[in-house]
KEBA-918948 format. One line per 5 residues: number of its first residue (from 1); their letters; for each residue x, y, z of C-alpha. Coordinates in Angstrom, 2 decimals, m for minus. Each point is the difference from the previous one (the first is absolute). Layout:
<marmars>
NUM	a	X,Y,Z ~ ... .
</marmars>
This chain:
<marmars>
1	xxxxx	9.76,18.63,10.77 ~ 2.66,m0.41,m2.68 ~ m0.73,1.30,m3.50 ~ 2.59,m0.26,m2.76 ~ m0.24,2.93,m2.44 .
6	xxxxx	1.50,m0.55,m3.45 ~ 0.37,3.41,m1.59 ~ 0.93,m1.34,m3.44 ~ m2.96,m2.36,m0.23 ~ m2.78,0.51,m2.54 .
11	xxxxx	m2.59,m0.03,2.81 ~ m0.66,3.37,1.67 ~ 1.15,0.45,3.58 ~ m3.62,0.50,1.08 ~ m0.89,m3.40,m1.45 .
16	xxxxx	3.10,m1.59,1.53 ~ m1.11,1.17,3.45 ~ m3.57,m1.14,m0.70 ~ 1.06,m3.50,m1.11 ~ 2.56,m0.35,2.80 .
21	xxxxx	m2.60,0.69,2.68 ~ m2.53,m2.21,m1.79 ~ 2.53,m2.87,m0.25 ~ 0.66,0.22,3.73 ~ m3.72,0.03,0.78 .
26	xxxxx	m0.59,m3.06,m2.18 ~ 3.01,m1.73,1.55 ~ m1.48,0.56,3.50 ~ 3.06,2.02,1.06 ~ m2.33,2.90,0.76 .
31	xxxxx	m2.84,m1.23,2.17 ~ m3.49,1.38,m0.19 ~ m0.26,3.06,2.19 ~ 3.75,0.64,0.25 ~ 1.18,3.59,m0.61 .
36	xxxxx	1.89,1.20,m3.06 ~ 2.76,2.63,0.24 ~ m1.23,3.55,m0.32 ~ 0.26,1.62,m3.41 ~ 2.75,2.30,1.27 .
41	xxxxx	2.00,m2.84,1.59 ~ m0.21,m2.26,m3.06 ~ 0.91,2.77,m2.43 ~ 3.09,0.79,2.10 ~ 0.91,m3.70,0.28 .
46	xxxxx	m0.25,m0.54,m3.76 ~ 1.39,3.38,m1.05 ~ m3.06,0.85,m2.09 ~ m2.49,2.86,0.04 ~ m2.99,0.16,2.32 .
51	xxxxx	m2.27,0.15,m3.05 ~ 1.35,m3.32,m1.28 ~ m0.81,m1.80,3.26 ~ m3.37,1.74,0.31 ~ m0.99,m1.24,m3.47 .
56	xxxxx	1.06,m3.57,0.87 ~ m1.98,0.07,3.27 ~ m3.02,1.50,m1.76 ~ 0.03,m2.80,m2.58 ~ 0.31,m2.64,2.75 .
61	xxxxx	m2.93,1.56,1.85 ~ m2.06,0.34,m3.16 ~ 0.57,m3.71,m0.75 ~ m1.08,m0.95,3.52 ~ 3.30,m1.13,1.53 .
66	xxxxx	0.62,2.73,2.59 ~ m2.04,2.49,1.96 ~ 0.88,3.40,1.46 ~ m1.33,1.01,3.42 ~ 0.06,3.74,0.68 .
71	xxxxx	2.53,0.82,2.70 ~ 1.09,m3.63,0.43 ~ 1.75,m1.02,m3.22 ~ m0.27,m2.46,m2.87 ~ m0.75,m3.67,0.60 .
76	xxxxx	m0.27,m3.24,m1.94 ~ m3.71,m0.26,m0.63 ~ m2.06,m2.34,2.10 ~ m3.70,m0.64,m0.11 ~ m0.30,0.04,3.77 .
81	xxxxx	m1.47,3.25,1.31 ~ 2.64,0.57,2.64 ~ 2.74,0.53,m2.57 ~ m1.88,2.74,m1.83 ~ m0.29,1.75,3.32 .
86	xxxxx	3.67,m0.61,0.78 ~ 1.81,m2.94,1.57 ~ m1.20,m1.05,3.41 ~ 2.30,m1.75,2.38 ~ 3.56,m1.05,m0.62 .
91	xxxxx	1.75,m3.31,m0.50 ~ 3.20,m0.77,1.85 ~ 1.54,m0.61,m3.42 ~ m0.78,3.47,m1.37 ~ 3.64,1.04,0.52 .
96	xxxxx	0.99,m2.40,m2.79 ~ m1.44,2.37,m2.59 ~ 3.03,2.21,0.60 ~ 2.40,m2.76,m1.15 ~ 0.63,0.59,m3.69 .
101	xxxxx	0.17,m2.98,m2.34 ~ 1.06,m0.33,m3.63 ~ m2.74,m2.31,m1.28 ~ m1.95,1.82,m2.72 ~ m2.48,m2.87,m0.48 .
106	xxxxx	m0.66,m3.68,0.66 ~ m3.35,m0.60,m1.61 ~ 0.37,m3.58,m1.15 ~ 0.41,m1.46,3.48 ~ m3.51,1.19,0.91 .
111	xxxxx	m1.52,m2.35,m2.57 ~ 2.26,m3.02,0.49 ~ m1.65,m1.44,3.10 ~ m3.54,1.19,0.67 ~ m2.77,m0.96,2.45 .
116	xxxxx	m2.77,m0.15,m2.62 ~ m1.29,m3.48,m0.85 ~ 0.10,0.37,m3.79 ~ 3.57,0.97,m0.76 ~ 0.39,1.25,m3.59 .
121	xxxxx	2.64,2.63,0.74 ~ 3.30,m1.90,0.01 ~ 1.28,m2.26,m2.76 ~ 0.73,m3.00,2.18 ~ m0.88,m3.58,m0.90 .
126	xxxxx	m2.53,m2.08,1.91 ~ 2.02,m2.09,2.53 ~ m2.14,m2.98,m1.01 ~ 1.63,0.09,m3.45 ~ 3.57,m0.15,1.33 .
131	xxxxx	2.12,m3.10,0.85 ~ m0.19,0.49,3.76 ~ m0.01,m3.67,1.01 ~ 3.01,m0.89,m2.14 ~ 2.06,2.90,1.33 .
136	xxxxx	m0.99,m0.88,3.56 ~ 1.23,m3.56,m0.53 ~ 3.20,1.23,m1.59 ~ 0.77,2.28,2.96 ~ m0.51,m2.90,2.44 .
141	xxxxx	2.17,m2.28,m2.15 ~ 2.77,2.56,m0.23 ~ m0.01,0.75,3.72 ~ 0.11,m3.68,0.90 ~ 2.98,m0.57,m2.29 .
146	xxxxx	1.80,3.24,0.79 ~ m1.29,1.73,3.16 ~ 3.02,2.33,m0.02 ~ m1.47,1.89,m2.92 ~ m1.71,2.14,2.66 .
151	xxxxx	3.38,0.76,1.57 ~ 1.64,1.30,m3.15 ~ 0.07,3.30,m1.81 ~ m0.54,m0.35,m3.71 ~ 2.20,1.61,m2.62 .
156	xxxxx	m0.75,3.70,m0.42 ~ m0.45,m0.55,m3.72 ~ m2.35,m2.92,0.66 ~ 0.36,m3.75,0.26 ~ 2.10,m1.21,m2.92 .
161	xxxxx	m2.18,m3.05,m0.65 ~ m3.07,2.26,m0.24 ~ 1.81,2.39,m2.33 ~ 0.93,m2.91,m2.26 ~ m3.59,m1.25,0.08 .
166	xxxxx	m1.21,3.46,m1.00 ~ 2.44,0.05,m2.93 ~ m1.60,m3.19,m1.30 ~ m3.50,1.35,0.70 ~ 0.68,3.21,m1.93 .
171	xxxxx	1.46,m1.95,m2.91 ~ m3.45,m1.55,m0.50 ~ m1.21,3.57,m0.44 ~ 2.71,0.70,m2.63 ~ 2.06,2.11,2.39 .
176	xxxxx	3.65,m0.97,0.39 ~ 2.09,1.06,2.97 ~ 2.31,m1.66,2.51 ~ m0.01,m0.49,3.80 ~ 2.60,2.73,0.51 .
181	xxxxx	m2.36,2.59,m1.46 ~ m2.97,m0.92,2.17 ~ m0.84,1.54,3.36 ~ m2.67,m1.58,2.21 ~ m2.30,2.62,1.52 .
186	xxxxx	m2.86,0.08,2.49 ~ m2.52,0.27,m2.81 ~ 0.07,2.36,m2.97 ~ m0.87,2.92,2.25 ~ 3.39,m0.22,1.66 .
191	xxxxx	1.60,m0.13,m3.44 ~ m1.65,3.32,m0.92 ~ 1.09,1.48,3.31 ~ 3.62,m1.17,m0.41 ~ 0.20,1.58,m3.46 .
196	xxxxx	m1.54,3.25,1.22 ~ 2.22,0.37,3.06 ~ 3.08,m0.84,m2.09 ~ m0.58,2.16,m3.07 ~ m2.71,2.57,0.71 .
201	xxxxx	0.40,3.20,1.99 ~ m1.92,3.28,0.32 ~ m0.66,1.50,m3.42 ~ 1.07,m3.02,m2.05 ~ m2.44,m0.61,m2.85 .
206	xxxxx	m1.97,m3.25,0.07 ~ m2.38,m0.75,m2.86 ~ m3.02,m2.14,0.85 ~ m3.09,m1.16,m1.78 ~ m3.31,1.68,0.77 .
211	xxxxx	m1.67,m1.88,1.56 ~ 2.51,m2.34,1.62 ~ 0.66,m2.22,3.01 ~ m0.61,2.19,3.09 ~ 2.63,m1.76,2.13 .
216	xxxxx	2.70,1.26,m2.38 ~ m1.39,3.55,0.13 ~ 0.24,m0.08,3.80 ~ 3.68,m1.01,m0.15 ~ 1.13,2.55,m2.59 .
221	xxxxx	m1.95,2.83,1.58 ~ 1.71,m0.90,3.26 ~ 3.38,0.61,m1.62 ~ m0.99,3.51,m1.12 ~ 0.06,m0.92,m3.68 .
226	xxxxx	m1.45,2.24,m2.68 ~ m2.55,m2.38,m1.49 ~ m1.04,0.51,m3.62 ~ m2.77,m2.11,m1.47 ~ m0.79,m1.59,m3.34 .
231	xxxxx	m3.55,m1.19,m0.74 ~ m0.75,m3.65,m0.66 ~ m1.99,m1.30,m2.96 ~ m0.98,m3.57,m0.92 ~ 3.68,m0.81,m0.67 .
236	xxxxx	1.47,1.55,3.12 ~ 2.14,3.12,0.36 ~ m0.40,2.44,m2.91 ~ 3.45,0.03,m1.59 ~ m0.69,3.09,m2.14 .
241	xxxxx	m0.65,2.03,3.15 ~ 2.95,m1.58,1.78 ~ 2.24,1.16,m2.85 ~ m1.30,3.54,0.38 ~ 0.51,m0.05,3.76 .
246	xxxxx	3.55,m1.35,m0.26 ~ 0.90,2.67,m2.56 ~ m0.78,2.62,2.64 ~ 1.16,m1.81,3.16 ~ 2.63,m2.64,0.63 .
251	xxxxx	m1.64,m2.60,2.24 ~ 2.03,m1.97,2.51 ~ m2.60,m2.78,0.08 ~ m2.76,m1.22,m2.31 ~ m2.38,m2.23,1.97 .
256	xxxxx	m2.35,m2.27,m1.92 ~ m2.23,m3.05,0.47 ~ m0.04,m1.21,m3.61 ~ m1.73,m3.36,0.50 ~ m3.58,0.02,1.31 .
261	xxxxx	0.50,3.56,1.07 ~ m1.11,0.91,3.50 ~ m2.71,1.32,0.12 ~ m1.32,m0.07,m3.59 ~ 1.09,m3.51,m1.10 .
266	xxxxx	1.57,1.25,m3.27 ~ 2.75,m2.05,m1.66 ~ 2.87,1.80,m1.70 ~ 1.04,m1.50,m3.37 ~ 3.64,m0.84,m0.69 .
271	xxxxx	0.41,2.95,m2.38 ~ m0.96,2.50,2.66 ~ 2.22,m1.72,2.60 ~ 2.92,0.33,m2.38 ~ m0.77,3.69,m0.61 .
276	xxxxx	m0.03,0.74,3.75 ~ 3.33,m1.76,0.36 ~ 1.43,2.09,m2.86 ~ m1.17,3.18,1.76 ~ 1.70,m1.16,3.21 .
281	xxxxx	3.20,m0.68,m1.90 ~ m0.01,3.43,m1.64 ~ m0.67,1.83,3.30 ~ 2.19,m2.26,2.19 ~ m3.04,m0.78,2.13 .
286	xxxxx	m0.90,m3.05,2.05 ~ m3.18,m1.94,m0.74 ~ m1.76,m1.78,2.84 ~ m1.99,m2.84,m1.52 ~ m2.48,m1.15,2.62 .
291	xxxxx	m1.42,m3.46,m0.77 ~ m2.43,m1.09,2.72 ~ m1.99,m2.63,m1.87 ~ 0.92,m0.58,m3.65 ~ m0.67,m3.72,0.62 .
296	xxxxx	m3.74,0.75,0.43 ~ m1.07,0.20,m3.65 ~ m3.44,m1.05,m1.24 ~ 0.47,m0.25,m3.76 ~ 3.60,m0.23,m1.10 .
301	xxxxx	3.37,0.64,1.58 ~ 0.99,3.67,0.12 ~ 3.17,1.28,m1.72 ~ 3.36,m0.71,1.59 ~ 1.19,2.41,2.68 .
306	xxxxx	1.68,3.25,m1.02 ~ 3.02,m1.25,1.94 ~ 0.45,m2.73,m2.64 ~ 0.72,2.77,m2.56 ~ 2.44,1.85,2.26 .
311	xxxxx	3.63,m0.21,m1.15 ~ 1.51,2.95,1.90 ~ m1.40,m0.43,3.50 ~ m2.68,2.72,m0.03 ~ m2.85,m2.21,1.26 .
316	xxxxx	m0.49,m1.01,3.62 ~ m2.48,m2.86,m0.01 ~ m2.27,m0.73,2.97 ~ m1.84,m3.30,0.30 ~ m2.32,m0.70,2.91 .
321	xxxxx	m0.82,m3.51,1.19 ~ m2.17,1.08,2.91 ~ m3.25,0.38,m1.91 ~ 0.13,m3.21,m2.00 ~ 1.60,m2.31,2.57 .
326	xxxxx	0.31,0.98,3.65 ~ m0.80,3.52,1.27 ~ 1.18,m1.00,3.48 ~ 3.47,m0.76,m1.34 ~ 0.38,3.53,m1.48 .
331	xxxxx	2.50,m1.03,m2.66 ~ 0.84,1.85,m3.17 ~ 3.08,0.37,m2.16 ~ 1.81,2.90,m1.60 ~ 2.13,m0.56,m3.10 .
336	xxxxx	2.57,2.59,m1.08 ~ 3.62,0.13,m1.10 ~ 3.29,1.88,0.34 ~ 0.55,2.68,2.60 ~ m3.75,0.59,0.18 .
341	xxxxx	m0.40,m3.46,1.51 ~ 2.95,0.44,2.38 ~ m1.48,3.21,1.39 ~ m3.40,m1.62,0.46 ~ 1.63,m2.89,1.84 .
346	xxxxx	1.66,2.52,2.34 ~ m3.38,1.64,0.59 ~ m1.48,m3.39,0.87 ~ 2.79,m0.57,2.52 ~ m0.70,3.36,1.60 .
351	xxxxx	m3.73,m0.73,0.15 ~ m0.30,m3.44,1.56 ~ 3.19,m2.08,m0.46 ~ m1.94,m2.48,m2.12 ~ m3.44,m1.58,m0.27 .
356	xxxxx	m1.11,m2.86,2.30 ~ 1.71,m3.27,m0.92 ~ m2.84,m2.30,1.07 ~ m2.55,1.30,m2.50 ~ 2.56,0.08,m2.79 .
361	xxxxx	0.87,m3.65,0.55 ~ m3.65,m0.98,0.33 ~ m1.06,1.02,m3.51 ~ 2.97,m1.45,m1.92 ~ m1.39,m3.57,m0.35 .
366	xxxxx	m3.30,1.37,m1.24 ~ 1.23,2.43,m2.65 ~ 2.46,m2.56,m1.36 ~ m2.65,m2.72,m0.40 ~ m2.81,m0.65,m2.44 .
371	xxxxx	m2.38,1.02,2.79 ~ 0.81,3.67,m0.66 ~ m1.12,m0.16,m3.63 ~ m3.09,m2.01,0.96 ~ m0.83,2.53,2.70 .
376	xxxxx	0.29,2.91,m2.43 ~ m2.20,m1.75,m2.53 ~ m2.74,m0.59,2.60 ~ 0.38,3.55,1.25 ~ m0.53,1.42,m3.48 .
381	xxxxx	m3.17,m2.07,m0.44 ~ m1.43,1.01,3.39 ~ 0.75,3.71,m0.44 ~ m1.34,0.06,m3.56 ~ m3.30,m1.35,1.34 .
386	xxxxx	m0.11,2.82,2.55 ~ 0.96,2.65,m2.55 ~ m2.74,m1.21,m2.35 ~ m2.50,0.00,2.85 ~ 0.75,3.66,0.78 .
391	xxxxx	m0.14,0.99,m3.67 ~ m3.35,m1.75,m0.36 ~ m1.45,1.82,3.04 ~ 1.30,3.34,m1.28 ~ m1.51,m0.63,m3.43 .
396	xxxxx	m3.38,m0.81,1.52 ~ m0.24,2.52,2.84 ~ 2.42,2.93,m0.42 ~ m1.44,3.28,m1.33 ~ 0.79,0.71,m3.64 .
401	xxxxx	1.99,3.05,1.17 ~ 2.57,m2.37,1.57 ~ 2.73,m1.58,m2.12 ~ 2.84,m2.40,0.75 ~ 3.17,m1.43,m1.47 .
406	xxxxx	0.00,m3.70,m0.95 ~ 3.03,m1.55,1.73 ~ 1.54,m3.02,m1.72 ~ 1.84,m0.95,3.16 ~ 0.89,1.26,3.44 .
411	xxxxx	m2.27,0.58,2.98 ~ m1.90,3.23,m0.57 ~ m2.68,1.76,m2.03 ~ 0.23,3.78,m0.49 ~ m3.32,1.85,m0.15 .
416	xxxxx	m0.65,3.52,m1.25 ~ m3.06,1.72,1.43 ~ m1.69,3.23,m1.11 ~ 2.33,2.95,0.54 ~ m2.29,1.53,2.64 .
421	xxxxx	0.45,m2.99,2.32 ~ 2.72,m0.09,2.67 ~ 0.88,m3.57,0.92 ~ 1.54,1.10,3.31 ~ m3.48,1.12,1.03 .
426	xxxxx	m1.64,m3.01,m1.65 ~ 2.21,m2.25,2.15 ~ m1.71,1.36,3.11 ~ m3.30,m1.35,m1.37 ~ 1.36,m3.44,m0.90 .
431	xxxxx	1.64,m0.35,3.42 ~ m3.47,0.27,1.53 ~ m0.68,m3.25,m1.89 ~ 3.28,m1.53,1.26 ~ 1.63,0.34,m3.46 .
436	xxxxx	3.32,1.64,m0.89 ~ 1.76,0.83,m3.25 ~ 3.04,2.12,m0.89 ~ m0.91,3.60,m0.93 ~ 1.72,1.01,m3.21 .
441	xxxxx	1.45,3.20,1.48 ~ 2.48,m2.12,1.98 ~ 1.52,m1.15,m3.30 ~ 0.89,3.48,m1.30 ~ 3.38,1.48,1.00 .
446	xxxxx	m0.88,3.59,m0.93 ~ m3.27,1.42,m1.35 ~ m2.50,m2.44,1.43 ~ m3.00,m1.32,m1.87 ~ m2.78,m0.83,2.43 .
451	xxxxx	m2.50,m1.79,m2.25 ~ 1.78,m3.36,m0.30 ~ 0.14,m3.04,2.25 ~ 1.84,m3.32,0.05 ~ m1.84,m3.23,0.77 .
456	xxxxx	2.21,m2.94,0.95 ~ m1.77,m3.25,m0.85 ~ 2.72,m2.34,1.30 ~ m0.54,m0.07,3.76 ~ m3.70,m0.77,0.54 .
461	xxxxx	m1.67,m3.21,m1.12 ~ m3.00,0.00,m2.31 ~ m2.78,0.61,2.54 ~ 1.33,3.18,1.69 ~ 1.46,1.14,m3.31 .
466	xxxxx	m3.45,m0.18,m1.59 ~ m1.59,1.78,2.96 ~ 2.64,2.73,0.11 ~ 0.07,0.87,m3.71 ~ m3.79,m0.19,m0.33 .
471	xxxxx	m0.44,2.36,2.96 ~ 2.54,2.44,m1.46 ~ m1.93,m0.02,m3.28 ~ m3.29,0.66,1.77 ~ 1.51,2.92,1.92 .
476	xxxxx	1.36,1.41,m3.24 ~ m3.40,m0.41,m1.64 ~ m1.60,1.93,2.87 ~ 2.57,2.79,m0.25 ~ m0.51,0.39,m3.75 .
481	xxxxx	m3.78,m0.03,0.44 ~ 0.15,2.77,2.63 ~ 2.35,2.03,m2.17 ~ m2.34,m0.24,m2.99 ~ m3.07,0.70,2.09 .
486	xxxxx	1.31,2.85,2.14 ~ 2.58,1.44,m2.37 ~ 2.62,0.12,2.75 ~ 2.58,m2.50,1.22 ~ m0.92,m2.22,2.98 .
491	xx	1.76,0.90,3.25 ~ 2.53,m2.82,0.22 .
</marmars>
């Protein structure tokens, strides 16, 4: 079990150990019933005192994540009786526990594809709302005209015709660039990973919003970054607190989702975008501007991208097409300039020698036609209907102790529950009803807040969406009732 200790971090070493073990439990790296290193072994491995490890283990046991068995050791807690008594039997794969890895967490993947019928945990779009038939026809047409497209490697930077098409697409969003400054990626997630593996090493400071997109947390934690967080308000990242943080530390990266922030849905005004860019310029930092779905607005268009204000090449802009067009194509773009771009291009070459040519070619006719704008218009209407449906159900059925942020675009609604509720435990109850959501703790890079959850309204159609949200509200009502009646928190 690999734990990265950052001795200059604001978080105590005890809490770092606690959160590292908890992250690995929630990422399913540590299976239920598997043993943890002894206190003595872990303290020697990390170069910390026995007392420090003991306190971390005691907190994990107190919070119900591990259990100690006298004379046998400490194990990941399991409800089955045989684990409390000690592990019985042995798998032929048990030897693999001795192979050390360097993955501190991978929480987001657990909620991306789930077996539950009512899937509210991942911000994907209902396949029925996407142009599947048109893209299918376009692939057939392309293969019949040019079957050798399957026999060719694409350019590492990405197909030039697609890069030119994306330049024109971004211009409609008031963002000017050129094909030479665009890199085609396998979705935005690869863009984040390329930036991290190129510019982030152990101890480098990365500033992130709290909460933020959990897939980005997973990547930066995997690089051993020192992650510092800035709270989010109704206008995105708090610039006053960012100023204070950057006065004390010099961040390598500032990561932000300024438009329909994931998970809260906040939209950052132009003034604040400009202020963050000025901070980056003064500290010689890079800004990663992650833009997964700025096209999905319900009232008016959001402000232009921060990248449109960038004159000195501080902003690396990520635009995903997977969500709004074709998840199976896994296409996104990265826009940067200067030597920053050249180094990212080299990282892309080292990673996969270029994205698949077939899927790149397939989407070009669509994004360059009027069909793309018509598709986005219909998508906004359909998703606004679903957002309003969820808001209406919450208004009617959620306990008054529950609050939520009103998103003016995007795919998610962020709920805040009473502070005594832990949504990781609440998820166990909703799964019994075949319903999933994203627990808020997954969205916090450092000190986790457990009383939030993210509902994604974009994937399920109206009937299961109504059933899922209504059931969640009823379960919350029951929990609040029991709390008020018994004076103690329900056991979930």
